[in-house]
C-alpha angles and dihedrals in degrees: 000000000000096000092047095044102046110106093209133041105273144149118238116218115197119216106183122190136182094219133027090234087073091064096096092050091051091052090050092051092050090050114158092349092095133053097206138008126226116194124201093233142356092269101070089037092056093044091051092046093050092050091056097233097120105104093153132055114284140185138166141222110268115239097185126084114025093011092056093044091051090051091050090051090054090047091053088058091057108086090209095059128073106196089211090062109045140115120238128192135202098012119102120249091245092058090049096049090046092054093047090048091053088052094045092238128134116248099193095106095042112108119207138188118188098170114109117240147144120302092252094051093052093044090051090054090059095040094052093051093047092047090051091051093242093122138032095212147336136261111202136180093202121083093205091054091049091053092049093048093049089053089050090051096246114143107244140178124197117231101222125186115252122237090250091054091051092050090049093049092048090051092050093047093050091051091047091050093049092051090046091052090051090051093048092051091052111129114258131186124198117198114200119191127183113211092197092059091042093061118092118258102261099129122094093255127125113249092235088069090063091046093051091046091053090049092049091048093048091049092050093048091050090052091051092045092052088058091062099033093252134136130233127215126182107231097185141325094300108026140059135193123220116196115201143131127276092246095053093047092046089054092050093047101042091248094323092305097111124055108250119244093351098106096054094041089052095045097047104029103022092233132137115219136196116222136193124185121198136176130198148149091259135028089252094054092046091050092047091052091046090054090048089052091047091051090055089052093051095043090053092049089227129136086227132105131217127214118220122196125223090270091058095253119138116244125208107311115237116241117250094249132319111268116262091226133268129308138112119326111270115240121256116274095250091054091052091048092050092051091049093046091054090059100042115115132208093007091287108150097178117103140162131211095267094051093043090050092055091049093048096037094238136113120277089248092057092044091052089054091049092049089053088052090054089052091051090051095046094249098115137036119221112225124208112278113274102241115209133179089244118096121250136058112332116248110263115216127200128197110218114225094218089166086077090069091067092054096053 
């Protein structure tokens, strides 16, 4: 039925489960392999939605209307069940009263429960009412509940989706998936600027350091872009443009909640970057929106980027950086620089995290964080990573700008 009913060419992927509670895990396993999810009933849909795993459009097969009326017709054929005195789960009260009104039946003695819950909880709802004599039977949307009620001797009828409801749901899911795919393939431009490279050369640093730093940054961006099937272009001496799709950038930024590329650039090169993300119908529109987003970042003086959709509306802003955990407040950059300068020997102003940690009496990890703070405040200059034949992360060196101490 699915292949015949789908309005667009598509491939159906089955994700069977024994219990509706497994719905969220099934969605997680499918991941980005599907463009839309179609659930067999409102229950697994609601469970997956509440768990927060739905990152794609989703819908479910409706069990109200014709499906409920068909179940009531089957219940009327069972001599044990009076359709005017039954208990019904999952469906909302409005759907139930509408179906009874269409049939010309009173719904005053019909008990309903639309809250999701475990199989045992929903089965107990029907069993209690039947034991108290308040109902003559149960109508359930859940196969596991039907099996349990049959075992308990409670008359039960399954509410099954009609063929028309399945066709309608498939049609809706296919359209949702097609729209989602169009949205995901939307052109997206990411502009990356490095304030350190943008500043004029007025520090006592050889020019080749800046050139090597640019090469290292470009190499890193190319590696990151390859992960998301994007391309990188150097715009000028201090900025780069990454061209990708909305779907690939959304994946790399956790739905535009994490600044793209910033964490790795900071970890490996000790640089803070400014980022603007823009979408558009053309490359020109996407780049214009990316520049507008970048201007917002720079105007706010935040190491945080904004994403702008193709209509020019700002999406969720990405946080600056995730916190590194609790602990005592780190000293101001100038204080750190002064403590390091007091222990430098022979006029050498180049340090790494391990050496700085020994001078400050902290761990190399803490020292690395403090050195990055000095870079952010313009008190240190990150040098290109010191590549060695040995495996592992290359040693990152920093030149301390001790001249800044005299001007403060």
